[in-house]
Structures are given as C-alpha cells and as structure tokens.
C-alpha atoms as an extended CHARMM CRD file, in Angstrom:
* protein
*
       125  EXT
         1         1  GLY       CA             -0.0400000000       -0.0540000000        0.0350000000  PROA      1               0.0000000000
         2         2  LYS       CA              3.0050000000        2.5890000000       -0.1060000000  PROA      2               0.0000000000
         3         3  ILE       CA              3.8150000000        4.6570000000       -3.0320000000  PROA      3               0.0000000000
         4         4  LEU       CA              6.3650000000        3.8650000000       -4.9550000000  PROA      4               0.0000000000
         5         5  VAL       CA              7.8880000000        6.1740000000       -7.2350000000  PROA      5               0.0000000000
         6         6  ASP       CA              9.8850000000        4.8460000000      -10.4480000000  PROA      6               0.0000000000
         7         7  ALA       CA             12.2940000000        7.3680000000      -11.7110000000  PROA      7               0.0000000000
         8         8  THR       CA             13.7800000000        4.0940000000      -13.9650000000  PROA      8               0.0000000000
         9         9  ASN       CA             14.3210000000        4.5160000000      -17.2670000000  PROA      9               0.0000000000
        10        10  PRO       CA             14.6010000000        0.7420000000      -19.1760000000  PROA      10              0.0000000000
        11        11  LEU       CA             18.3850000000        1.5300000000      -21.0650000000  PROA      11              0.0000000000
        12        12  THR       CA             20.4710000000       -1.1690000000      -22.9060000000  PROA      12              0.0000000000
        13        13  PRO       CA             24.2770000000       -1.1830000000      -22.3570000000  PROA      13              0.0000000000
        14        14  ASN       CA             23.9270000000        0.8670000000      -25.0430000000  PROA      14              0.0000000000
        15        15  LEU       CA             21.7010000000        3.6200000000      -24.0000000000  PROA      15              0.0000000000
        16        16  GLU       CA             18.8740000000        2.7850000000      -25.9970000000  PROA      16              0.0000000000
        17        17  LEU       CA             15.8150000000        1.8480000000      -24.9570000000  PROA      17              0.0000000000
        18        18  ALA       CA             14.5870000000       -2.0950000000      -23.6350000000  PROA      18              0.0000000000
        19        19  LEU       CA             11.1120000000       -1.6300000000      -23.8780000000  PROA      19              0.0000000000
        20        20  GLY       CA              8.5220000000        0.8270000000      -25.9260000000  PROA      20              0.0000000000
        21        21  PHE       CA              5.5120000000        0.4030000000      -27.5760000000  PROA      21              0.0000000000
        22        22  SER       CA              3.5450000000       -2.5430000000      -25.3850000000  PROA      22              0.0000000000
        23        23  ASP       CA              4.9640000000       -2.2820000000      -22.4520000000  PROA      23              0.0000000000
        24        24  SER       CA              7.4350000000       -0.0290000000      -19.6780000000  PROA      24              0.0000000000
        25        25  ALA       CA              9.2790000000        0.0490000000      -16.9600000000  PROA      25              0.0000000000
        26        26  GLY       CA              6.6180000000        1.4890000000      -15.0190000000  PROA      26              0.0000000000
        27        27  GLU       CA              4.2320000000       -1.0200000000      -15.7350000000  PROA      27              0.0000000000
        28        28  THR       CA              6.9240000000       -4.0090000000      -15.3280000000  PROA      28              0.0000000000
        29        29  VAL       CA              7.8360000000       -2.1190000000      -11.6240000000  PROA      29              0.0000000000
        30        30  ALA       CA              4.0010000000       -2.4760000000      -10.9400000000  PROA      30              0.0000000000
        31        31  ARG       CA              3.5950000000       -5.8480000000      -12.0020000000  PROA      31              0.0000000000
        32        32  LEU       CA              7.0210000000       -6.5890000000       -9.5300000000  PROA      32              0.0000000000
        33        33  ALA       CA              5.9530000000       -4.5260000000       -6.5030000000  PROA      33              0.0000000000
        34        34  LEU       CA              2.5280000000       -6.4780000000       -6.2160000000  PROA      34              0.0000000000
        35        35  GLY       CA              0.1300000000       -4.1260000000       -3.5430000000  PROA      35              0.0000000000
        36        36  ALA       CA              2.4540000000       -0.8280000000       -4.0020000000  PROA      36              0.0000000000
        37        37  ARG       CA              1.1500000000        2.5380000000       -5.8240000000  PROA      37              0.0000000000
        38        38  VAL       CA              3.5130000000        2.9360000000       -8.4440000000  PROA      38              0.0000000000
        39        39  VAL       CA              3.7830000000        6.2400000000      -10.1470000000  PROA      39              0.0000000000
        40        40  LYS       CA              6.2100000000        7.1470000000      -12.6420000000  PROA      40              0.0000000000
        41        41  ALA       CA              7.6850000000       10.1450000000      -11.8200000000  PROA      41              0.0000000000
        42        42  PHE       CA             11.3840000000       12.2120000000      -11.8030000000  PROA      42              0.0000000000
        43        43  ASN       CA             13.0070000000       10.1090000000      -14.5700000000  PROA      43              0.0000000000
        44        44  THR       CA             13.0870000000       12.5740000000      -17.6030000000  PROA      44              0.0000000000
        45        45  THR       CA             15.5050000000       14.7940000000      -16.0990000000  PROA      45              0.0000000000
        46        46  GLY       CA             18.9990000000       14.1870000000      -14.9670000000  PROA      46              0.0000000000
        47        47  ALA       CA             19.2180000000       13.6240000000      -10.6660000000  PROA      47              0.0000000000
        48        48  GLU       CA             21.2790000000       16.9440000000      -10.0840000000  PROA      48              0.0000000000
        49        49  ASN       CA             18.2700000000       18.6030000000      -11.6980000000  PROA      49              0.0000000000
        50        50  MET       CA             16.0750000000       17.1500000000       -8.7110000000  PROA      50              0.0000000000
        51        51  ALA       CA             17.4970000000       19.6320000000       -5.9900000000  PROA      51              0.0000000000
        52        52  LYS       CA             18.4760000000       22.5180000000       -8.2340000000  PROA      52              0.0000000000
        53        53  ALA       CA             14.5210000000       22.6410000000      -10.1050000000  PROA      53              0.0000000000
        54        54  HSD       CA             13.9180000000       25.9890000000       -8.4300000000  PROA      54              0.0000000000
        55        55  GLU       CA             17.1540000000       27.3650000000      -10.3860000000  PROA      55              0.0000000000
        56        56  PHE       CA             15.7030000000       27.4940000000      -13.8190000000  PROA      56              0.0000000000
        57        57  ALA       CA             14.5300000000       30.5420000000      -15.5840000000  PROA      57              0.0000000000
        58        58  SER       CA             11.5710000000       28.8680000000      -16.6430000000  PROA      58              0.0000000000
        59        59  ARG       CA             10.1410000000       25.9840000000      -14.2250000000  PROA      59              0.0000000000
        60        60  PRO       CA             11.0090000000       22.3990000000      -15.4860000000  PROA      60              0.0000000000
        61        61  MET       CA              8.1460000000       20.1360000000      -16.1650000000  PROA      61              0.0000000000
        62        62  MET       CA              7.7360000000       16.8800000000      -14.5310000000  PROA      62              0.0000000000
        63        63  SER       CA              5.4430000000       14.1870000000      -15.7550000000  PROA      63              0.0000000000
        64        64  VAL       CA              3.6780000000       11.9960000000      -13.4310000000  PROA      64              0.0000000000
        65        65  ALA       CA              1.5790000000        8.7000000000      -14.5070000000  PROA      65              0.0000000000
        66        66  SER       CA             -0.1970000000        6.3670000000      -12.0980000000  PROA      66              0.0000000000
        67        67  ASP       CA             -3.3320000000        4.3700000000      -12.1230000000  PROA      67              0.0000000000
        68        68  ASP       CA             -3.8320000000        5.2720000000       -8.6200000000  PROA      68              0.0000000000
        69        69  ALA       CA             -4.9450000000        8.9980000000       -8.4620000000  PROA      69              0.0000000000
        70        70  ASP       CA             -4.4360000000        9.5250000000       -4.7670000000  PROA      70              0.0000000000
        71        71  ALA       CA             -0.5650000000        8.5390000000       -4.9820000000  PROA      71              0.0000000000
        72        72  LYS       CA             -0.6950000000       10.2370000000       -8.2050000000  PROA      72              0.0000000000
        73        73  THR       CA             -1.5640000000       13.2580000000       -6.2590000000  PROA      73              0.0000000000
        74        74  THR       CA              0.9140000000       13.1260000000       -3.8340000000  PROA      74              0.0000000000
        75        75  VAL       CA              3.7750000000       12.8850000000       -6.0400000000  PROA      75              0.0000000000
        76        76  MET       CA              2.6980000000       15.6290000000       -7.9700000000  PROA      76              0.0000000000
        77        77  ARG       CA              2.9380000000       17.6780000000       -4.6530000000  PROA      77              0.0000000000
        78        78  LEU       CA              6.2880000000       16.7770000000       -4.0030000000  PROA      78              0.0000000000
        79        79  ALA       CA              7.1920000000       17.5870000000       -7.6690000000  PROA      79              0.0000000000
        80        80  GLU       CA              5.7630000000       20.9050000000       -7.2500000000  PROA      80              0.0000000000
        81        81  GLU       CA              7.6830000000       21.7090000000       -3.7840000000  PROA      81              0.0000000000
        82        82  LEU       CA             10.7520000000       20.5500000000       -5.4480000000  PROA      82              0.0000000000
        83        83  GLY       CA             10.2030000000       23.4650000000       -8.3720000000  PROA      83              0.0000000000
        84        84  PHE       CA              8.5790000000       21.7910000000      -11.1610000000  PROA      84              0.0000000000
        85        85  GLU       CA              5.1710000000       22.1980000000      -12.9070000000  PROA      85              0.0000000000
        86        86  ALA       CA              3.8240000000       18.9480000000      -12.5770000000  PROA      86              0.0000000000
        87        87  ILE       CA              2.1980000000       17.6150000000      -15.1700000000  PROA      87              0.0000000000
        88        88  ASP       CA             -0.5900000000       14.4840000000      -15.0930000000  PROA      88              0.0000000000
        89        89  ALA       CA              0.2840000000       12.1730000000      -17.3900000000  PROA      89              0.0000000000
        90        90  GLY       CA             -2.2490000000       10.1200000000      -17.1210000000  PROA      90              0.0000000000
        91        91  ALA       CA             -2.4730000000        6.3210000000      -16.4140000000  PROA      91              0.0000000000
        92        92  LEU       CA              0.5280000000        4.2870000000      -15.4960000000  PROA      92              0.0000000000
        93        93  LYS       CA              0.6850000000        3.1910000000      -19.2870000000  PROA      93              0.0000000000
        94        94  ALA       CA              1.9090000000        6.5510000000      -19.9240000000  PROA      94              0.0000000000
        95        95  ALA       CA              5.0420000000        5.7120000000      -18.9550000000  PROA      95              0.0000000000
        96        96  ARG       CA              5.7460000000        4.1150000000      -22.5810000000  PROA      96              0.0000000000
        97        97  LEU       CA              5.7780000000        7.9880000000      -23.7020000000  PROA      97              0.0000000000
        98        98  LEU       CA              7.6750000000        9.1210000000      -20.7870000000  PROA      98              0.0000000000
        99        99  GLU       CA             10.6000000000        6.9080000000      -20.6460000000  PROA      99              0.0000000000
       100       100  PRO       CA             11.3290000000        7.8560000000      -25.0990000000  PROA      100             0.0000000000
       101       101  LEU       CA             11.2930000000       11.4660000000      -23.2950000000  PROA      101             0.0000000000
       102       102  ALA       CA             13.8400000000       10.6860000000      -20.7400000000  PROA      102             0.0000000000
       103       103  MET       CA             15.6490000000        8.9980000000      -23.5180000000  PROA      103             0.0000000000
       104       104  PHE       CA             15.7090000000       12.5960000000      -25.5580000000  PROA      104             0.0000000000
       105       105  TRP       CA             17.0160000000       14.0910000000      -22.7650000000  PROA      105             0.0000000000
       106       106  ILE       CA             19.7050000000       11.4010000000      -22.3670000000  PROA      106             0.0000000000
       107       107  LYS       CA             20.9720000000       11.7430000000      -25.9880000000  PROA      107             0.0000000000
       108       108  GLN       CA             20.8450000000       15.6490000000      -25.7170000000  PROA      108             0.0000000000
       109       109  ALA       CA             22.7270000000       15.5490000000      -22.5810000000  PROA      109             0.0000000000
       110       110  TYR       CA             25.2760000000       12.9730000000      -23.4360000000  PROA      110             0.0000000000
       111       111  ALA       CA             25.4990000000       11.9630000000      -27.4740000000  PROA      111             0.0000000000
       112       112  GLN       CA             25.1660000000       15.7070000000      -28.2040000000  PROA      112             0.0000000000
       113       113  LYS       CA             27.4440000000       17.0990000000      -25.6550000000  PROA      113             0.0000000000
       114       114  PHE       CA             24.6410000000       19.8000000000      -24.3850000000  PROA      114             0.0000000000
       115       115  GLY       CA             25.4240000000       18.7120000000      -20.8700000000  PROA      115             0.0000000000
       116       116  THR       CA             23.3760000000       18.4950000000      -18.2250000000  PROA      116             0.0000000000
       117       117  ASN       CA             22.5090000000       21.6170000000      -16.7260000000  PROA      117             0.0000000000
       118       118  PHE       CA             18.8080000000       21.8380000000      -18.8290000000  PROA      118             0.0000000000
       119       119  ALA       CA             15.1280000000       20.6370000000      -18.3060000000  PROA      119             0.0000000000
       120       120  LEU       CA             12.4240000000       20.5360000000      -20.6730000000  PROA      120             0.0000000000
       121       121  ALA       CA              9.4690000000       22.8810000000      -19.6570000000  PROA      121             0.0000000000
       122       122  LEU       CA              6.2600000000       23.7690000000      -21.1490000000  PROA      122             0.0000000000
       123       123  ALA       CA              5.6610000000       26.8590000000      -22.8950000000  PROA      123             0.0000000000
       124       124  ARG       CA              2.1660000000       28.4410000000      -22.9210000000  PROA      124             0.0000000000
       125       125  ARG       CA              0.0580000000       31.2470000000      -24.7750000000  PROA      125             0.0000000000
C-alpha cells in the first residue's frame, strides 16, 4: 500500500530503450511490486536537476503517471515542492511515452554533448 515512485528508464548498455510500445519499466515495476501504489515520475531529467529545479529561468516540467489518483496527487505535490511544474500524464501506461522522452533528454545531454544543466518545460500562450 505504500507509494513507490519509479524513476527508472529501461536502457540497454548502449543507452537505447529496452522497452517501448507494448510495455514500460513503470508497468514492469508495478507487476513486480505487488500491492505498491506505483507512480512514474522523476525520470525525464538528470538527478542533479532534482535539487536545483528552482534555479531554472522557467519552471521545468515533471510528468507524473499512475493508475492510483491519490498516489499521483501526492507525487505531483512533491514535484511542485521541488520546483517543477507537475504535469498529470494520465495512467501508468503513459510511462510508455515518458521513458522515450527521458531518452531524448539523455541523448541531448550525452550524445549531443549538451550537458546536464537543462530540463524540459512547457511553453504556453
């Protein structure tokens, strides 16, 4: 019955996604952690950005997905307290979208040599 935040990304040794269209690490964690209230979050930016989210010029987004509405609300509050704009990504199945989004961040940071001092944000009009 405890909230389990899955911040993992299913990467191969070559830094490619190991799962994708029909499954996700978030869903796998939920199957393995029976009874846990699994929430997918904190996987789409680098670890060093967690404590420094308030330092960005624009609030970085943190997408949060879960099949448990109350657990999702709790994790979204945590993301907001850390300085992120919490985005409700829907059901845990949305981890299939969030994990490739994390892959984009990873590729920009490392393969494109952008560095890790950036985060993704939503721009609104």
